[in-house]
C-alpha positions in Angstrom: 12.3 -15.5 -10.0 10.7 -18.6 -11.2 7.9 -17.7 -13.6 5.0 -19.8 -15.2 1.8 -17.8 -15.5 2.3 -17.1 -19.9 -1.4 -16.7 -20.5 -2.9 -13.1 -20.9 -6.0 -14.0 -19.0 -5.6 -10.7 -17.0 -7.6 -8.0 -18.4 -6.4 -4.3 -18.6 -8.7 -2.1 -17.1 -8.1 0.5 -20.4 -8.7 -0.6 -24.1 -5.9 -0.9 -26.5 -7.4 2.3 -28.7 -7.8 4.1 -25.1 -4.4 3.7 -24.5 -2.9 4.2 -27.7 -4.3 7.9 -27.5 -3.0 8.2 -23.8 0.6 7.1 -25.0 0.4 10.1 -27.6 -0.3 12.7 -25.1 1.9 11.2 -22.5 5.0 9.8 -23.2 6.1 6.4 -21.7 6.8 5.2 -18.9 4.0 6.4 -16.8 2.0 4.9 -13.9 -1.9 5.1 -14.9 -4.8 4.7 -12.7 -8.3 4.0 -12.7 -10.3 6.1 -10.9 -13.7 4.1 -11.3 -12.1 1.3 -10.0 -10.5 2.9 -6.6 -14.3 4.1 -5.9 -15.8 0.8 -6.4 -12.9 -0.7 -4.2 -13.5 1.5 -1.4 -17.3 1.4 -1.6 -17.4 -2.4 -1.5 -15.4 -2.1 1.5 -17.6 -0.1 3.4 -20.4 -2.3 2.6 -18.5 -5.5 3.8 -18.1 -3.4 7.3 -21.5 -1.5 7.0 -22.5 -3.6 10.4 -20.0 -1.8 12.7 -21.2 1.6 13.4 -17.5 3.3 13.8 -16.3 1.5 11.0 -13.5 3.5 8.8 -10.8 2.6 6.4 -7.5 4.9 6.6 -6.0 4.0 3.2 -2.1 3.5 3.6 -0.5 6.9 1.9 2.8 5.1 1.5 1.3 2.4 -0.8 0.4 5.4 -3.4 1.1 8.9 -2.0 -0.7 11.2 -4.4 -2.8 14.1 -3.5 -5.1 13.2 -6.5 -5.8 9.8 -5.6 -6.0 10.9 -1.6 -8.7 13.1 -2.6 -10.9 10.4 -4.3 -10.8 8.3 -1.3 -11.7 11.1 0.7 -14.9 11.8 -1.4 -15.6 8.1 -0.7 -15.4 8.3 3.2 -11.8 7.1 3.8 -9.2 8.4 6.3 -5.2 7.9 5.9 -2.7 6.0 7.4 0.6 8.0 7.4 4.0 6.8 8.7 6.0 10.1 8.2 6.6 13.9 8.4 5.8 14.2 4.3 2.8 11.7 4.4 1.4 13.6 7.4 2.1 17.0 5.3 0.7 15.9 2.0 -2.3 14.7 4.0 -2.9 17.8 5.6 -2.5 19.4 2.1 -5.6 17.3 0.8 -7.5 18.3 3.9 -7.2 15.8 6.5 -7.0 16.2 10.3 -7.9 14.8 13.5 -9.5 11.6 13.8 -9.0 11.3 10.0 -5.6 10.7 10.6 -3.9 7.3 11.8 -0.3 7.9 12.5 1.7 4.5 12.8 5.5 4.7 12.5 8.3 3.0 14.1 11.9 4.3 15.2 9.9 7.6 14.8 11.7 11.0 15.0 10.7 13.7 17.1 9.6 16.0 14.4 7.3 13.2 13.1 5.4 12.9 16.6 5.2 16.7 17.1 3.9 17.4 13.6 0.9 14.4 14.2 0.3 15.9 17.2 -0.2 19.1 15.6 -2.6 18.0 13.5 -4.3 16.1 15.8 -4.0 12.6 14.8 -4.3 9.2 16.3 -0.9 8.4 17.3 -0.3 4.4 17.1 2.6 3.9 19.5 5.0 1.1 18.0 7.1 0.8 21.4 7.0 0.9 25.4 9.8 3.3 25.6 7.7 5.6 23.0 5.6 6.2 25.8 8.0 8.7 27.4 9.2 10.0 24.5 6.0 11.1 23.2 5.2 12.5 26.7 8.4 14.5 26.8 7.4 16.0 23.4 3.7 16.8 23.3 2.4 14.9 26.5 -0.2 11.9 25.7 -3.3 12.9 23.9 -6.8 11.6 25.5 -6.9 9.1 22.6 -4.1 6.9 21.4 -3.3 3.5 20.1 -0.7 0.8 20.7 0.6 -1.7 18.0 0.4 -5.5 19.2 2.8 -8.0 18.3 1.7 -11.9 19.4 5.4 -13.0 18.6 6.0 -16.8 17.3 4.8 -17.7 14.0 1.3 -16.5 12.5 -1.1 -19.5 10.8 -4.1 -19.8 9.0 -5.3 -23.2 8.8 -1.9 -24.9 9.6 -0.5 -22.8 7.2 2.3 -20.4 8.3 1.5 -17.0 6.9 4.2 -15.1 8.5 6.3 -14.6 11.3 5.6 -11.9 13.7 8.4 -13.0 16.2 11.1 -12.0 13.5 9.3 -8.4 13.1 10.4 -5.2 14.5 7.3 -3.9 15.3 4.9 -3.7 18.2 4.6 -4.5 21.9 4.5 -8.0 23.8 1.1 -8.6 25.5 3.1 -7.7 28.8 4.3 -4.4 27.3 0.5 -4.0 26.1 -1.0 -4.3 29.6 1.7 -2.0 31.4 1.7 0.5 28.7 -2.1 1.1 29.0 -1.6 1.3 32.4 1.0 3.8 32.2 -1.1 5.7 29.3 -4.1 5.9 31.6 -1.6 7.2 34.4 -0.3 10.1 31.9 -3.9 11.4 30.8 -5.0 8.8 27.9 -8.7 7.8 28.2 -9.3 6.1 25.0 -7.6 3.6 23.5 -6.9 1.6 20.3 -5.4 -1.5 19.5 -3.2 -2.0 15.9 -1.6 -5.2 14.3 -0.3 -6.2 11.3 0.4 -10.1 11.1 1.0 -10.8 7.5 1.4 -9.3 4.2 -0.5 -9.4 0.9 -2.8 -12.5 2.0 -5.2 -14.0 -0.6 -7.5 -15.8 1.8 -10.9 -14.5 3.0 -9.6 -15.9 6.4 -6.7 -13.6 7.3 -8.6 -10.2 8.7 -11.2 -12.7 10.6 -8.4 -15.0 12.4 -6.5 -11.9 13.2 -9.8 -9.8 14.4 -10.6 -12.9 16.7 -7.0 -12.5 18.6 -7.0 -8.9 18.4 -10.7 -9.1 19.9 -9.7 -11.4 22.9 -6.7 -9.3 23.7 -9.1 -6.6 23.9 -11.3 -8.0 26.5 -8.0 -8.8 28.4 -7.2 -5.5 28.5 -10.3 -4.2 29.5 -10.2 -6.6 32.4 -6.6 -6.1 33.6 -6.5 -2.3 33.2 -10.0 -0.8 33.0 -9.1 0.8 29.6 -12.0 1.7 27.6 -10.7 0.0 24.0 -12.3 2.9 21.5 -11.3 0.9 18.3 -9.7 -2.1 16.9 -7.1 -1.3 14.0 -7.0 -4.7 11.7 -4.5 -2.5 9.4 -3.6 -4.1 6.2 -2.7 -7.3 4.8 -5.9 -8.0 2.5 -3.6 -8.7 -0.8 -4.6 -9.1 -4.5 -4.2 -11.6 -6.9 -1.0 -10.7 -9.0 -1.1 -14.2 -10.8 -4.1 -14.9 -13.3 -4.7 -18.2 -11.8 -5.3 -16.4 -7.8 -8.6 -16.1 -6.7 -9.7 -12.4 -5.6 -10.4 -11.8 -2.0 -14.0 -11.8 -1.0 -14.1 -8.5 0.8 -17.7 -8.9 1.5 -16.9 -12.7 3.2 -14.1 -11.3 5.1 -16.4 -8.5 6.7 -18.6 -11.4 7.6 -16.1 -13.4 9.0 -14.8 -10.5 11.1 -18.3 -9.7 12.1 -18.7 -13.0 13.5 -15.5 -12.9 15.3 -16.9 -9.5 17.0 -20.3 -10.9 18.2 -19.1 -13.3 19.4 -15.6 -12.2 21.5 -16.7 -8.5 22.0 -20.5 -8.2 22.1 -20.6 -11.1 25.3 -18.0 -8.9 26.8 -20.2 -6.0 26.8 -18.0 -4.3 24.2 -20.5 -4.0 21.4 -19.5 -0.3 20.8 -15.8 -1.1 19.7 -14.9 0.7 15.8 -13.3 -1.6 13.2 -10.7 0.4 11.5 -8.6 -1.2 8.7 -5.7 0.5 6.4 -5.5 -1.3 3.0 -3.2 0.2 0.6 -2.9 -2.7 -1.7 -6.1 -3.7 -1.8 -7.6 -0.2 -2.6 -5.0 0.7 -5.6 -3.2 -2.5 -6.4 -5.6 -3.5 -9.4 -6.3 0.1 -10.4 -3.3 0.8 -11.3 -0.7 -0.4 -14.4 3.0 0.7 -15.5 2.7 1.5 -19.0 6.2 1.0 -21.1 7.2 0.7 -24.8 9.6 -1.8 -25.9 12.8 -0.2 -27.7 15.3 -3.3 -28.2 15.7 -6.5 -28.5 18.4 -8.8 -27.7 18.8 -12.2 -28.9 22.1 -14.2 -27.1 21.8 -16.9 -24.7 18.2 -16.0 -24.4 15.4 -13.4 -25.9 15.4 -10.0 -24.6 12.9 -7.7 -24.8 14.0 -4.3 -23.5 11.5 -1.6 -22.3 11.8 2.2 -21.4 10.8 1.5 -17.8 13.1 0.0 -15.3 13.1 -1.1 -11.4 13.2 3.0 -10.9 9.6 2.9 -12.1 8.6 -0.5 -10.5 10.9 -2.1 -8.0 9.1 -5.3 -6.9 10.2 -7.8 -9.8 13.8 -6.7 -8.8 13.8 -6.5 -5.1 11.4 -9.4 -4.6 11.1 -11.6 -7.6 7.6 -10.4 -7.4 5.3 -11.5 -10.1 3.3 -8.8 -12.3 1.3 -9.8 -14.9 2.1 -8.2 -18.4 -0.4 -7.6 -21.5 1.4 -7.0 -24.9 -1.6 -4.4 -25.9 -3.3 -5.0 -29.2 -2.2 -9.0 -29.1 -4.5 -9.6 -26.3 -5.7 -12.6 -28.3 -2.4 -14.3 -30.0 -0.5 -16.9 -28.6 1.9 -16.4 -25.9 4.5 -19.0 -27.6 7.5 -16.6 -27.6 9.4 -16.8 -24.3 11.3 -13.5 -22.9 12.8 -11.7 -20.0 11.5 -8.2 -20.0 14.2 -6.0 -19.0 15.0 -2.1 -18.1 17.9 -0.1 -18.5 19.5 -0.2 -14.9 23.2 -1.3 -14.6 21.6 -4.5 -12.2 20.7 -7.6 -13.8 17.8 -7.9 -11.5 16.3 -5.2 -13.4 13.7 -7.3 -14.8 10.0 -7.1 -15.0 9.4 -10.6 -16.2 11.8 -14.0 -16.3 11.2 -16.7 -18.7 7.9 -15.1 -19.6 5.7 -16.9 -22.4 4.0 -13.7 -24.3 3.0 -13.2 -27.8 5.6 -11.8 -30.3 6.7 -8.3 -29.5 7.7 -5.8 -31.5 9.9 -2.7 -31.2 7.2 -0.4 -30.4 4.6 -2.7 -28.8 3.2 -1.1 -25.9 3.8 -3.2 -22.4 1.3 -2.8 -19.9 2.5 -4.1 -16.5 -0.7 -5.3 -14.1 -1.2 -4.0 -10.7 1.1 -1.4 -10.1 -1.0 0.8 -8.2 0.1 0.2 -4.8 3.9 -0.1 -4.1 4.8 1.0 -7.7 5.6 4.5 -8.2 5.5 4.8 -4.7 9.0 2.4 -4.2 11.0 4.6 -6.9 14.3 5.7 -7.0 17.2 7.5 -8.4 20.0 5.0 -9.4 21.8 5.4 -12.2 20.3 8.5 -12.7 16.8 7.4 -14.1 13.8 10.2 -13.4 10.6 9.1 -11.8 7.7 8.4 -14.3 4.7 10.8 -14.2 1.4 9.6 -13.1 -1.6 9.5 -14.7 -5.5 9.3 -13.6 -7.9 7.4 -16.3 -11.2 9.2 -15.0 -14.5 7.7 -15.0 -15.9 9.9 -18.2 -12.9 8.1 -20.0 -10.8 11.4 -20.0 -7.3 11.8 -18.5 -5.4 14.0 -16.1 -2.0 14.6 -15.3 -1.8 13.9 -11.6 1.9 13.8 -11.4 4.5 15.1 -13.8 7.5 13.2 -14.9 10.8 14.4 -13.1 13.6 16.4 -15.0 17.1 16.7 -14.8 16.4 19.5 -12.9 14.5 17.8 -10.4 17.3 15.4 -9.9 20.3 17.7 -9.6 18.1 20.2 -7.3 19.8 19.1 -4.1 23.0 20.8 -5.5 21.5 23.9 -5.6 23.9 25.5 -2.9 26.9 24.7 -4.9 28.8 26.1 -7.9 27.6 23.5 -10.2 23.7 24.4 -10.3 24.1 27.1 -13.0 25.9 24.4 -15.3 23.6 21.6 -14.5 20.9 23.6 -15.5 22.1 24.6 -18.9 22.7 20.9 -19.3 
């Protein structure tokens, strides 16, 4: 983990005064979400793709699996992208069903397919062999999608973005052609194409480049199989600027780039009725969530450490990937960043650090630490190593009030899977 960004240029979506009051009500650590920001993102995305009659955003539930968040996005016209049984169950509880659910999974258990079929979700197959597997379970629905993997390396302007050839996902082009033919024989009438080639891109060119690849594939598939291509799902991959020096993606420019490719490739092929879908998680929620924690210890040895009451159980990305998350010391936004710290959690792993050699203002015990851009893949990646308990989630509503949208775990929750053993009664007393 090599870090340079020390300035406090990123601005929290909540003021110090607001946060001090929130902390009085909800003990740290907790994840805080900005309802206003979430709704603005959803509306801007809709605006960017308003040119496409069938456009729909399917929010990636895996990014922020909370029913209160899903309901906000539902109100803004979004569907849901699910990858597991429990994500399907949560979506059903929120009132999603049918074509409002996209089910994209890999190495998929039978019960997951069966539940998706029960909800009449649009199923996106990850592998050629899954055709027979799905058919044996529930039959082949009239509308179905297949995930494409072009192989090789994916580049934009000679810059390698990712390596699809090493990814475990999707069909080859030859398998897509044969798969569409086989699915038609089994009763499918309307088809979708799905692909995910790069993660967290911060260039306006990613979606338009991906779209052109998929549009050209769609034309070829129609020519070689006669299949009706109903939709093309650009999936996720549109990222956010975690570092203050990075530029925000211009979603309106992205939408315009996709439109241009659409009119150049699909329209001349007589495919101007194809709907465009997206599955954005990070872009929708990332900047609209933060991890709020408190400085509880300081340590002076070979380096200067500030220990906080959050840990990798609350935010895994820095420990797992060396990922950068910006940090604001609340109330000290205008003070010079003249102290170098490692910001650490309490797990028995040396990688449990939110920042390494980060230049920040002087931090005192009790200071509130605001960790930016945790709204997606923040809480959701949490775990219980060392017996650490998952935190609460709190919603900052548009009117400035707050709502608890997930309580913090308790020891009783942690021990609940022992409820069939003789230890249960003793554990509850602890």
